[in-house]
C-alpha positions in Angstrom: -0.2 0.0 0.0 1.2 3.3 -0.5 0.2 6.4 1.7 0.4 10.1 0.7 0.7 12.8 2.7 0.2 16.6 1.7 1.4 19.9 3.2 2.2 23.4 2.3 -1.4 24.8 1.9 -2.6 28.1 3.3 -3.5 31.6 2.8 -1.6 34.0 0.7 -2.2 37.1 -1.2 -2.5 37.2 -5.0 0.9 37.7 -6.4 2.3 35.5 -3.7 3.8 31.9 -3.5 3.3 28.7 -1.6 5.1 25.3 -2.1 3.1 22.2 -1.7 4.8 19.1 -0.7 3.6 15.1 -1.0 5.3 12.7 0.7 4.7 8.9 -0.1 5.3 6.2 2.0 4.7 2.3 1.8 5.4 0.6 -1.2 6.7 3.9 -2.6 9.2 2.1 -5.2 6.3 1.1 -7.3 5.0 4.7 -8.0 5.0 5.8 -11.5 3.6 9.3 -12.4 3.1 11.7 -9.4 0.9 15.0 -9.7 -1.2 17.5 -8.6 -5.1 18.1 -9.4 -7.4 20.9 -8.0 -10.7 21.0 -7.1 -13.0 24.0 -6.7 -16.8 23.3 -5.2 -19.2 22.5 -8.0 -16.3 22.0 -10.7 -14.8 19.0 -11.6 -11.3 18.3 -10.3 -8.6 19.3 -12.9 -5.1 18.5 -13.4 -2.5 21.0 -12.6 0.6 19.2 -13.1 2.5 16.1 -13.4 6.0 14.5 -13.3 6.9 11.1 -14.2 9.7 9.0 -12.4 12.1 10.1 -15.3 11.2 13.7 -14.6 9.1 14.3 -17.8 6.5 17.1 -16.6 3.2 18.2 -17.8 1.6 21.3 -16.9 -2.2 22.7 -17.2 -2.2 25.7 -19.6 -3.5 27.9 -16.7 -0.4 27.3 -14.7 2.3 27.2 -17.2 5.1 29.7 -16.3 3.8 30.1 -12.6 3.8 26.6 -11.4 6.9 24.5 -11.0 6.6 20.5 -10.3 9.5 18.6 -9.0 10.2 15.3 -7.5 12.9 13.6 -5.2 12.6 10.0 -6.0 15.1 9.2 -2.9 12.7 11.1 -0.7 9.4 9.6 -2.5 8.2 13.2 -2.4 6.8 15.5 -4.8 6.7 19.4 -4.6 4.7 22.0 -6.6 6.1 25.2 -6.4 3.4 27.9 -6.9 4.4 31.4 -7.9 2.5 34.5 -9.0 -0.7 33.0 -7.4 -4.2 34.2 -8.6 -7.5 34.2 -6.6 -8.6 31.6 -9.5 -5.9 29.5 -8.0 -7.9 29.1 -5.1 -9.0 25.4 -4.5 -8.1 22.2 -2.5 -4.8 20.7 -4.0 -4.8 16.9 -4.1 -1.6 14.8 -4.8 -1.8 11.8 -6.5 0.2 8.7 -7.5 0.0 6.2 -10.2 0.8 2.8 -8.6 -0.2 0.4 -11.4 -3.0 -0.5 -11.9 -4.3 1.9 -9.3 -4.2 5.7 -8.4 -3.6 6.6 -5.1 -4.8 10.1 -3.7 -3.6 12.4 -0.8 -6.4 14.0 1.6 -6.0 17.4 -0.2 -4.6 20.5 1.3 -6.5 23.8 0.9 -4.8 27.0 -1.1 -6.8 30.4 -0.7 -5.4 33.2 -2.6 -7.0 36.5 -1.8 -7.3 39.7 -3.9 
């Protein structure tokens, strides 16, 4: 089993920065891609960024140039550095990990960006 624990959410003013972390434990050696989704009440969960075990990254158009995803395979941890935050980035951010054939999810961490 793989467990994911997120940290780093909070309240920040527009234009500010936050860094989210997601640490995996358990059978972490079996993890393939990791990443982050976010969800706003009443809307579908959307992919923010992902990173493969080899370091290939993918970003939503809305965060390109502002967010950076990285991964420390030795620590089984994925990070999301968020800069130039906008009020529309306000959401609950969920870490995920592909552990074939399953997808594991973290509990979510709330990010609130005030205008």
